C-alpha positions in Angstrom: 120.2 147.5 30.0 118.6 144.4 30.2 120.0 142.7 27.3 123.0 141.0 26.2 124.8 139.5 23.0 124.6 140.7 19.3 123.8 137.7 16.9 122.5 135.4 19.4 120.9 137.9 22.4 118.7 137.7 25.3 116.9 139.7 27.3 115.7 139.1 30.9 112.4 140.6 32.6 110.7 140.3 36.2 111.4 140.8 39.8 112.6 138.4 42.7 108.9 139.4 44.3 106.8 139.9 41.4 104.5 137.4 39.6 106.9 136.0 37.3 110.4 136.0 35.8 111.7 135.1 32.0 113.7 135.7 29.2 113.0 136.1 25.6 116.3 134.9 23.4 116.4 136.2 19.8 118.6 134.7 16.8 118.6 131.1 17.7 118.7 129.2 14.1 115.6 127.6 13.1 115.5 124.1 13.1 117.2 123.3 16.6 115.8 120.7 18.5 114.3 122.2 21.7 114.5 119.5 24.8 112.5 121.1 27.7 113.4 118.4 29.9 117.0 119.5 29.7 115.9 123.4 29.9 114.5 122.2 33.0 117.0 120.2 34.2 119.3 123.1 34.3 117.0 125.2 36.0 116.8 122.5 38.5 120.8 122.5 39.2 120.2 126.2 40.1 117.1 126.2 41.9 116.6 127.5 45.8 115.9 125.4 48.6 117.7 122.2 48.2 119.7 121.4 50.9 121.2 123.4 54.1 123.9 124.9 51.7 121.4 127.1 50.1 118.3 129.8 50.8 115.3 128.2 52.6 113.1 129.7 49.8 111.4 126.7 47.6 110.8 127.9 44.1 109.9 124.6 41.7 111.2 127.1 38.7 109.5 125.5 36.3 109.8 126.8 32.8 107.2 127.5 30.2 108.1 127.9 26.3 105.5 130.8 25.1 106.8 131.2 21.7 109.5 130.3 19.2 108.9 126.6 19.4 107.0 124.1 17.2 106.9 120.5 17.1 109.9 120.7 19.3 112.2 122.4 17.1 113.2 126.3 16.7 111.1 128.6 14.5 113.9 131.2 13.8 111.6 133.6 15.8 112.3 135.0 19.4 111.9 132.3 22.1 110.0 133.2 25.0 110.3 131.5 28.6 108.6 132.5 31.7 109.0 130.9 35.3 106.3 131.8 38.0 107.3 132.9 41.2 105.5 130.5 44.0 107.0 131.5 47.0 107.5 134.9 48.2 107.6 136.2 51.3 107.3 140.0 50.9 106.3 140.4 54.8 109.9 139.4 55.5 111.4 142.8 53.9 109.1 145.1 55.4 111.3 146.5 57.7 113.9 147.7 55.2 111.2 149.3 53.4 113.4 152.6 54.0 116.5 151.0 54.9 119.5 150.7 52.5 121.2 147.2 53.4 125.0 147.1 53.4 126.6 145.2 50.6 123.4 145.4 48.3 122.3 147.0 45.5 119.9 149.1 47.6 121.7 152.3 48.0 122.7 152.8 44.3 119.3 152.0 42.7 117.5 154.4 44.7 120.0 157.1 44.1 119.8 156.5 40.2 116.2 155.6 40.0 114.5 157.5 43.2 111.9 154.3 43.1 112.5 151.6 45.5 111.0 148.0 45.2 112.4 146.7 48.6 111.0 143.0 48.4 114.2 141.1 48.3 115.9 143.5 46.2 113.3 143.6 43.3 115.4 143.6 40.0 118.6 143.5 41.6 117.9 140.1 43.3 119.8 137.2 41.8 116.3 135.7 41.8 116.8 137.2 38.0 119.4 134.8 37.3 117.0 131.8 36.9 116.1 133.6 33.7 119.7 133.5 32.6 119.9 129.9 33.1 116.8 129.4 30.9 118.6 130.9 28.1 121.6 129.4 28.6 120.4 126.3 28.4 119.2 127.2 24.7 122.7 128.1 23.9 123.9 125.0 25.0 121.9 122.9 23.2 122.7 124.9 20.4 126.8 125.1 20.9 126.6 121.2 21.6 125.9 120.5 18.2 129.2 121.5 17.3 130.8 119.8 20.1 131.4 122.4 22.7 131.0 121.3 26.6 130.8 123.4 29.4 131.5 122.1 33.3 131.9 123.7 36.0 132.6 123.5 40.0 133.5 125.1 43.4 137.5 125.5 43.7 137.4 127.5 47.2 135.1 128.1 49.9 135.8 130.2 52.9 139.7 130.1 51.8 139.5 126.1 51.5 140.9 125.5 48.3 140.6 122.7 46.1 143.8 120.7 45.5 142.6 118.5 42.1 139.6 119.4 39.9 137.3 115.9 39.1 134.0 117.6 37.2 132.8 114.2 37.2 131.8 114.3 40.8 130.4 118.3 40.9 126.7 116.2 40.2 127.4 114.4 43.6 128.1 117.3 45.6 125.8 119.3 47.4 128.1 122.6 46.8 129.5 121.4 43.5 132.8 121.0 45.0 135.5 120.0 42.5 137.4 118.3 45.1 135.9 115.6 47.1 138.9 115.9 49.7 137.9 119.2 50.9 134.5 119.1 50.4 133.6 118.7 54.0 135.9 121.0 55.5 134.1 123.3 53.0 130.5 122.2 54.0 131.7 122.8 58.0 132.8 126.3 56.7 129.4 127.3 55.0 127.1 126.0 57.8 129.7 127.4 60.5 129.0 130.9 58.9 125.5 130.1 58.7 125.2 129.3 62.4 126.6 132.5 63.1 124.0 134.5 61.2 126.8 135.0 58.5 128.2 134.0 55.2 131.7 133.3 53.1 132.7 133.4 49.5 133.6 131.1 47.0 135.6 130.5 43.9 134.2 128.9 40.9 135.8 126.7 37.8 134.7 127.1 34.3 136.0 124.6 31.8 135.1 124.8 28.1 136.6 121.9 26.0 135.5 121.1 22.3 136.4 124.7 21.4 136.9 125.5 17.8 139.6 127.4 16.6 138.7 131.4 15.9 135.7 132.4 18.4 136.3 136.2 19.2 135.8 139.5 17.3 138.9 141.8 18.0 139.6 144.3 18.8 136.4 145.3 20.9 134.5 142.2 21.3 137.2 139.8 22.2 135.5 136.2 23.7 137.7 136.6 27.1 137.0 140.4 27.3 133.0 139.3 26.7 133.2 136.1 29.0 135.0 138.5 31.4 131.5 141.2 30.9 129.2 138.1 31.1 131.0 136.6 34.7 131.1 140.2 35.9 127.6 140.9 35.4 126.4 137.9 37.5 125.2 138.9 41.3 128.1 139.0 43.9 130.7 138.3 41.1 134.1 140.2 41.9 136.8 139.3 40.0 137.9 136.7 36.9 140.7 135.2 35.8 141.3 133.5 32.4 143.7 131.0 32.3 146.7 131.4 35.0 145.2 135.1 35.5 146.8 136.8 38.1 149.5 133.8 38.5 150.7 134.8 35.1 152.2 138.3 36.4 154.6 136.5 38.6 156.2 134.5 35.7 158.4 135.1 33.2 157.5 134.7 29.6 159.7 132.2 28.9 157.3 130.2 31.6 154.3 131.8 30.7 154.1 131.5 26.9 152.4 128.2 25.5 155.0 126.4 23.2 153.0 125.2 19.9 153.7 121.8 18.2 151.6 120.7 15.3 149.5 118.4 17.1 148.7 121.4 19.9 150.1 123.4 22.4 152.4 122.0 25.3 150.7 124.0 28.2 147.7 126.0 28.4 148.5 129.0 30.3 146.7 131.5 28.3 143.2 129.4 29.1 142.5 128.8 25.6 142.0 132.1 24.1 145.1 134.3 22.0 144.7 137.8 21.0 140.9 137.7 22.1 140.7 134.5 19.9 140.0 130.9 21.1 143.1 128.9 20.0 141.2 125.4 20.2 142.2 124.5 23.5 139.9 124.4 26.7 138.7 127.8 28.0 139.7 127.8 31.6 138.3 130.9 33.8 137.8 131.2 37.3 135.2 133.4 38.9 135.4 135.2 42.5 132.0 135.5 44.2 131.9 137.7 47.7 130.4 136.9 51.0 126.4 136.8 50.7 125.5 140.6 51.4 122.4 139.3 53.1 123.2 138.6 56.5 121.5 138.3 60.0 124.0 140.2 62.0 123.0 143.7 63.0 124.8 146.4 60.9 124.9 150.2 60.5 123.3 151.7 57.7 121.0 154.8 56.7 118.0 155.1 55.6 116.1 156.7 52.8 115.9 159.9 54.8 119.3 160.0 55.7 118.8 158.9 59.4 121.5 156.5 60.7 120.3 153.5 62.2 121.3 149.5 63.3 119.0 147.1 62.0 119.3 143.2 61.6 118.1 141.6 58.5 114.9 139.1 58.1 114.2 136.7 55.1 115.7 133.5 53.6 119.2 133.7 51.7 122.2 131.6 50.7 124.9 131.4 52.9 127.4 131.1 49.7 126.3 132.2 46.7 129.3 130.8 45.0 127.4 127.3 44.9 124.2 128.2 42.8 126.2 130.8 41.0 128.1 128.2 39.2 125.3 127.4 37.3 124.5 131.0 36.1 128.1 131.2 34.8 127.9 128.3 33.0 124.8 129.8 31.1 126.4 133.0 31.1 129.3 131.3 29.1 127.2 129.3 26.7 125.3 132.5 25.8 128.7 134.2 24.6 129.9 131.4 23.0 126.5 130.6 20.9 126.8 134.6 20.3 130.4 133.7 18.9 129.6 131.1 16.9 127.1 132.9 14.5 129.6 136.2 14.3 132.4 133.8 13.4 130.3 132.3 10.3 130.7 135.2 8.2 134.3 136.1 9.1 135.4 135.2 5.7 134.4 134.7 2.0 134.8 130.9 1.8 132.5 130.6 4.8 130.0 133.2 2.7 130.1 131.4 -0.5 130.2 128.0 1.0 126.8 128.8 2.5 125.2 130.2 -0.4 126.1 127.5 -2.8 
């Protein structure tokens, strides 16, 4: 499936080394101010080739809006956007034309479809996530109108973990680090692995503030379930924690519950979600990314003809995908929340009658 969402939905198209990638966003209310500079700025945060901690592939990632916008406002019809690929080096992949790269989707795509686009992984490449960021920027513009704000940053790289979270520091950091005190150690770990032709994993922290009460559709479209679904659909994501996550299983009910007062909750172990519905507190989640599977060490694998071989990969790849992945996490969270905002509007008769009055 290439679609996501119900009321606010999007689909993406394109491959890593194809002519272009892009998306179609449907369900955007008419009259939304479409800030093209903001959309481009979001893509610029994710684009490759910016420093030593990302892939050397240089793509401008310039977005072009094809439909659904007139005189700077959404028309209520599908918004189509395209990003042209300009820096492909498909020849880097000719040595793996018939070889499955360990840790990649090559093996499963081949056995599922029987057709192989070996150029950077084709549709399974994280290159596709640029289209998600473009769609997510539209969602951010919409939910920003009701005061919802999404922030992210990297809290762990190669086991080096942040002790404090400073979202104001993230824009100044080449690796989007949340803790400036461990940032250099995290950078060193990335470069050390890169110099050894290896890679490292990382953890992204996502914070959503300005949340209204009531977003989430029980029982089978819960806010936390859909957020986890969205995050796990990002390339290399292997785990998601909502609120205290795994730590909560080590607690007692008396320490894990969030006591309530008239002015709000005294703590936020739940991560802002109860019963699959937002409770008005900040939504917090962690997304765990595995080490980039594209490494330049010789590895054991097989070919499409089931011949066992040893091979070394070529190409340009991120030594830590969690860094640019943090921007994609924000985009997917925004898309989930935009969908939930629209779904929630008709949940009470007051909401319906107030609109049609």
